[in-house]
C-alpha positions as CSV (number, residue, x, y, z in Angstrom):
1,M,11.9,14.3,-21.9
2,N,14.2,13.9,-25.0
3,T,14.7,16.8,-27.3
4,I,14.6,16.3,-31.1
5,L,15.7,18.9,-33.6
6,I,14.0,18.8,-37.0
7,I,15.8,20.5,-39.9
8,E,13.5,20.6,-42.9
9,D,12.7,23.3,-45.5
10,N,9.3,21.9,-46.4
11,T,6.9,23.5,-44.0
12,E,4.3,20.7,-44.3
13,V,6.7,17.9,-43.7
14,R,8.4,19.8,-40.9
15,E,5.1,20.5,-39.1
16,N,3.7,17.0,-39.6
17,T,6.9,15.4,-38.3
18,A,6.9,17.7,-35.3
19,E,3.3,16.9,-34.5
20,I,4.0,13.1,-34.5
21,L,7.0,13.5,-32.2
22,E,5.2,15.9,-29.8
23,L,2.3,13.4,-29.5
24,A,4.9,10.8,-28.6
25,N,6.0,13.1,-25.7
26,Y,9.2,14.4,-27.3
27,K,10.3,18.1,-27.1
28,V,10.7,19.4,-30.6
29,L,12.8,22.2,-32.0
30,S,12.4,23.2,-35.7
31,A,14.6,24.9,-38.3
32,E,13.7,25.7,-41.9
33,N,17.2,25.5,-43.2
34,G,20.6,24.0,-42.4
35,K,22.2,27.2,-41.1
36,I,19.5,27.8,-38.5
37,G,19.6,24.1,-37.7
38,V,23.3,24.2,-36.9
39,E,22.8,27.2,-34.7
40,L,19.9,25.5,-32.8
41,A,22.0,22.3,-32.4
42,Q,24.9,24.2,-30.9
43,Q,22.7,26.3,-28.6
44,N,20.5,23.5,-27.3
45,K,22.5,20.2,-27.9
46,P,19.4,18.1,-28.7
47,D,19.3,14.3,-28.0
48,L,18.7,13.6,-31.7
49,I,18.6,15.4,-35.1
50,I,16.4,14.6,-38.0
51,C,17.6,16.5,-41.1
52,D,16.6,16.8,-44.7
53,V,19.3,16.4,-47.3
54,M,18.3,18.9,-50.0
55,M,17.8,22.3,-48.5
56,P,18.6,25.9,-49.3
57,V,21.4,27.9,-47.6
58,L,23.1,24.8,-46.2
59,D,22.2,21.2,-47.2
60,G,22.1,18.2,-44.9
61,Y,25.6,17.0,-45.7
62,G,26.9,20.5,-44.7
63,V,25.0,20.3,-41.5
64,L,26.4,16.9,-40.6
65,H,29.9,18.1,-41.5
66,L,29.7,21.2,-39.3
67,L,28.2,19.4,-36.4
68,G,30.8,16.7,-36.7
69,K,33.6,19.2,-36.3
70,N,32.2,20.5,-33.0
71,Q,33.0,18.3,-30.0
72,N,29.8,19.3,-28.3
73,T,27.6,18.2,-31.2
74,S,29.6,15.5,-32.9
75,S,28.1,12.6,-31.0
76,I,24.5,13.6,-31.4
77,P,22.6,10.8,-33.2
78,F,21.8,12.0,-36.8
79,I,19.0,10.8,-39.1
80,F,18.8,11.9,-42.7
81,L,15.3,12.6,-44.0
82,T,15.2,12.4,-47.8
83,A,13.1,11.7,-50.8
84,K,16.2,10.5,-52.6
85,S,16.7,6.8,-52.3
86,E,19.7,6.2,-54.6
87,R,22.3,4.0,-53.0
88,S,25.1,6.5,-53.5
89,D,23.2,9.0,-51.3
90,F,22.8,6.5,-48.5
91,R,26.5,5.5,-48.7
92,K,27.7,9.2,-48.7
93,G,25.7,10.0,-45.6
94,M,26.7,6.9,-43.7
95,E,30.4,7.5,-44.6
96,M,30.1,11.0,-43.2
97,G,28.8,9.7,-39.9
98,A,25.0,9.6,-40.2
99,D,23.3,7.0,-38.1
100,D,20.2,6.3,-40.2
101,Y,18.0,7.3,-43.1
102,I,14.3,7.7,-43.4
103,T,12.9,8.0,-46.9
104,K,10.0,10.2,-47.6
105,P,7.1,9.5,-47.6
106,F,7.1,7.7,-44.3
107,D,4.4,6.8,-41.7
108,D,4.4,7.6,-38.0
109,I,5.4,4.1,-36.9
110,E,8.4,4.1,-39.1
111,L,9.5,7.5,-37.8
112,L,9.0,6.7,-34.1
113,N,10.7,3.3,-34.4
114,A,13.8,4.9,-36.0
115,V,13.8,7.7,-33.3
116,E,13.4,5.2,-30.4
117,S,16.1,2.9,-31.8
118,R,18.7,5.7,-32.1
119,L,17.9,7.2,-28.7
120,K,18.3,3.8,-27.1
121,K,21.7,3.2,-28.8
122,A,22.9,6.7,-27.8
123,E,22.0,6.0,-24.2
124,T,24.0,2.8,-24.3
125,L,27.0,4.7,-25.5
126,R,26.7,7.4,-22.9
127,S,26.3,4.9,-20.0
128,E,29.4,3.8,-18.2
129,F,30.3,0.2,-17.6
130,T,31.9,-1.4,-14.6
131,K,35.6,-2.1,-15.2
132,S,35.4,-5.8,-14.6
133,P,35.0,-8.9,-16.7
134,E,31.2,-8.6,-16.3
135,G,31.2,-5.0,-17.3
136,L,33.4,-5.7,-20.3
137,N,31.1,-8.5,-21.4
138,K,28.1,-6.2,-21.0
139,F,29.7,-3.4,-23.1
140,F,30.5,-5.8,-25.9
141,D,27.2,-7.5,-25.8
142,E,25.4,-4.1,-26.1
143,V,27.7,-3.0,-29.0
144,R,27.3,-6.4,-30.7
145,G,23.5,-6.3,-30.3
146,F,22.9,-3.0,-32.0
147,E,25.6,-3.0,-34.5
148,D,25.1,-6.6,-35.6
149,L,28.8,-7.3,-35.1
150,K,28.1,-11.0,-34.7
151,K,31.7,-12.2,-34.2
152,L,32.8,-9.3,-31.9
153,S,34.8,-10.8,-29.1
154,Q,32.9,-14.1,-29.1
155,D,36.2,-16.0,-29.1
156,R,37.9,-13.9,-26.4
157,K,40.8,-15.7,-24.9
158,I,41.5,-15.5,-21.2
159,K,45.0,-16.4,-20.2
160,K,46.7,-16.8,-16.8
161,Y,50.1,-15.3,-16.2
162,K,52.6,-15.7,-13.3
163,K,54.5,-12.9,-11.6
164,K,57.4,-11.6,-13.8
165,E,56.0,-13.4,-16.9
166,M,56.2,-11.3,-20.0
167,I,53.0,-10.6,-21.9
168,F,54.4,-8.9,-25.0
169,S,57.8,-7.3,-25.7
170,E,59.1,-4.1,-27.2
171,G,59.4,-4.4,-31.0
172,T,56.9,-7.2,-31.5
173,H,53.8,-7.0,-33.6
174,P,50.5,-6.5,-31.7
175,V,48.1,-9.5,-31.8
176,G,45.2,-7.9,-29.9
177,L,44.0,-5.6,-27.1
178,Y,44.6,-6.7,-23.5
179,F,42.1,-6.3,-20.7
180,L,43.3,-7.0,-17.1
181,N,40.7,-9.1,-15.3
182,K,42.8,-9.7,-12.2
183,G,46.3,-8.8,-10.9
184,K,48.8,-6.1,-11.7
185,V,50.8,-5.3,-14.8
186,K,53.6,-2.9,-15.7
187,T,54.8,-1.6,-19.1
188,F,58.3,-0.4,-19.5
189,K,60.9,0.8,-22.1
190,T,64.5,-0.4,-22.0
191,H,67.5,1.8,-22.5
192,E,70.3,0.6,-24.7
193,L,72.4,0.0,-21.6
194,G,69.7,-2.2,-20.1
195,K,68.1,0.4,-17.8
196,E,64.3,0.2,-17.5
197,L,61.8,3.1,-17.3
198,I,58.3,2.0,-16.2
199,T,55.8,3.8,-18.5
200,G,52.5,2.4,-17.2
201,L,50.9,0.6,-14.2
202,Y,47.7,-1.3,-14.7
203,K,45.1,-2.8,-12.3
204,E,42.0,-4.9,-12.6
205,G,39.6,-3.3,-15.2
206,D,42.3,-1.6,-17.3
207,F,43.1,-1.9,-21.0
208,F,46.6,-1.9,-22.2
209,G,48.7,-2.6,-25.3
210,Y,46.4,-0.5,-27.5
211,L,48.7,2.2,-28.7
212,A,50.5,-0.2,-31.1
213,L,47.1,-1.2,-32.5
214,L,45.9,2.4,-33.0
215,E,49.2,3.3,-34.6
216,E,49.3,0.0,-36.6
217,N,52.9,-0.3,-35.5
218,Y,55.1,-2.5,-33.3
219,H,54.9,-2.3,-29.5
220,A,57.1,0.5,-28.2
221,E,57.2,-1.0,-24.7
222,T,57.2,-4.3,-22.9
223,A,54.5,-5.6,-20.6
224,E,55.3,-7.8,-17.6
225,V,53.2,-9.1,-14.8
226,L,53.8,-7.6,-11.3
227,E,51.3,-9.9,-9.6
228,D,49.7,-13.1,-10.8
229,A,47.2,-12.0,-13.4
230,E,44.3,-13.1,-15.6
231,I,44.1,-11.3,-18.9
232,T,41.5,-11.2,-21.7
233,I,42.9,-10.9,-25.2
234,L,40.6,-9.3,-27.7
235,P,41.8,-10.2,-31.2
236,K,42.8,-7.2,-33.3
237,E,40.4,-8.0,-36.0
238,D,37.5,-7.6,-33.5
239,F,39.1,-4.4,-32.2
240,F,39.2,-2.8,-35.7
241,M,35.7,-4.1,-36.5
242,L,34.5,-2.3,-33.3
243,I,36.2,1.1,-33.9
244,H,35.5,1.2,-37.6
245,G,31.9,-0.1,-37.4
246,N,30.4,3.0,-35.7
247,P,31.9,6.5,-35.1
248,N,30.1,6.9,-31.7
249,V,31.3,3.5,-30.4
250,M,34.8,4.5,-31.5
251,K,34.7,7.8,-29.6
252,K,33.5,6.0,-26.4
253,F,36.0,3.2,-26.6
254,I,39.0,5.4,-27.5
255,K,38.1,7.5,-24.4
256,V,38.2,4.4,-22.3
257,L,41.5,3.3,-23.8
258,S,43.1,6.8,-23.4
259,D,42.6,7.1,-19.6
260,N,46.3,7.0,-18.8
261,I,47.8,9.0,-21.8
262,S,47.9,12.3,-19.9
263,D,49.5,10.6,-17.0
264,K,52.3,9.3,-19.2
265,E,52.9,12.8,-20.6
266,E,53.0,14.3,-17.1
267,Q,55.4,11.6,-16.0
268,L,57.9,12.5,-18.7
269,V,57.8,16.2,-17.8
270,K,58.5,15.4,-14.1
271,L,61.3,13.1,-15.0
272,A,63.0,16.0,-16.7
273,Y,62.5,18.7,-14.1
274,S,61.8,17.2,-10.7
275,S,64.2,16.1,-8.0
276,V,64.6,12.5,-6.9
277,R,62.9,13.2,-3.6
278,K,59.9,14.8,-5.3
279,R,59.7,12.0,-7.9
280,V,59.8,9.3,-5.2
281,A,56.9,11.0,-3.5
282,E,55.0,11.2,-6.8
283,A,55.7,7.5,-7.4
284,L,54.3,6.5,-4.0
285,L,51.2,8.6,-4.5
286,L,50.8,7.1,-8.0
287,L,50.9,3.6,-6.6
288,Q,48.3,4.6,-4.0
289,K,46.1,6.1,-6.7
290,R,46.3,3.0,-8.9
291,Y,46.0,0.3,-6.3
292,H,44.4,1.6,-3.1
293,E,41.3,-0.3,-2.0
294,N,38.6,2.1,-0.9
295,N,37.6,0.0,2.1
296,K,41.0,0.2,3.7
297,D,42.2,3.2,5.7
298,Q,45.9,2.8,5.0
299,F,47.6,1.9,1.8
300,T,50.2,-0.8,1.9
301,I,51.8,-2.3,-1.2
302,S,54.5,-5.0,-1.8
303,F,56.6,-3.5,-4.6
304,S,60.2,-4.3,-5.5
305,R,62.7,-1.5,-5.0
306,E,64.0,-2.0,-8.6
307,D,60.5,-1.5,-10.0
308,L,59.9,1.5,-7.9
309,A,63.3,3.0,-9.0
310,N,62.3,2.3,-12.6
311,I,59.1,4.4,-12.1
312,V,61.1,7.2,-10.5
313,G,63.9,7.0,-13.1
314,T,66.8,6.8,-10.7
315,A,69.3,4.3,-9.4
316,T,68.0,1.7,-6.9
317,E,70.5,2.9,-4.3
318,S,69.2,6.5,-4.6
319,L,65.7,5.3,-4.2
320,I,66.5,3.2,-1.1
321,R,68.2,6.2,0.5
322,T,65.2,8.4,-0.2
323,L,62.7,5.8,1.2
324,S,64.9,5.6,4.3
325,D,64.6,9.4,4.7
326,F,60.8,9.3,4.2
327,K,60.6,6.6,6.9
328,Q,62.6,8.8,9.4
329,E,60.3,11.7,8.6
330,K,57.3,9.3,9.4
331,M,55.7,9.7,5.9
332,I,56.0,6.0,5.3
333,D,56.7,2.7,7.1
334,I,58.8,-0.1,5.6
335,K,58.6,-3.8,6.5
336,G,60.5,-6.0,4.1
337,S,59.2,-5.4,0.6
338,N,56.0,-3.7,2.0
339,I,55.7,0.0,2.0
340,T,52.9,1.7,3.9
341,I,51.9,5.3,3.4
342,L,51.4,7.0,6.8
343,N,51.1,10.6,5.8
344,A,49.8,11.1,2.2
345,E,49.2,14.8,2.8
346,K,52.9,15.4,3.6
347,L,53.9,13.4,0.5
348,L,51.5,15.5,-1.5
349,K,53.0,18.8,-0.2
350,L,56.4,17.5,-1.1
351,K,55.1,16.5,-4.6
352,N,53.7,20.0,-5.2
């Protein structure tokens, strides 16, 4: 049963609204002013809030502002209930993050339709989607459907890349957001002496190339294909239409895009303070985490020694010596370019 919080200083309107919602099988919480409403929202985290604009103690705009600053309540769907129908009031509320307006007087059908619509959209945003081309299409179809973003990703381009082919280079202007349908991709930064440091590893279902878009700046790294790949390119106009079109969509999408940021920060710290032996163990476990198929007992990957050294941040010769030591200690097996992890627990202990 969904819980709805009504914040309304008019007793008759508050009680009548509560009665309609309770008859429709919603659990209802009520508050007679904005201050009490904020407290109830923070304590109970309702599924939706219906709030009057003009109230004593704290008006509706103040309620929306305070709830928006709290991470636990910022994503709750918010409907303004008001007798004021001036366009400026609608615009102010929507710019602050309100999802809808209901103008008093209203009938029960108008109220219930607005509530059901907002709850359905909120559920869509809470649900996860499969990180696959089908899941990506489903996500955008749902977003397009309820936000009327008619052109969103309709002209998505899918391009095939060969191994070692460059997707974008450091210092170039971003043209869109990249979604990896198939294959493997790396991003790296190049030192002035030509040395590479791999900053990201991507697999099927990952987004990449988004930091330059979010910062509205040039790419700070280069993206190159590690294994033949198929990539969907979302034009940057569609990307900005998406994130600016709805605050809740933006929060969900940014969360999806930011999955690997903490990993990058951790990588930089370890490069500064960890030994080569420890960093090699961490790199091998990172590859396992990113590319291990769940239906296989052992993890084997074909990965060039140069690329692995660029993840570790060491010379290729030092990497090869360390891998040889790991093989003698029976933590890994090496056959040609293939590396098989035999004892992940031992590598993990070494990492820690």
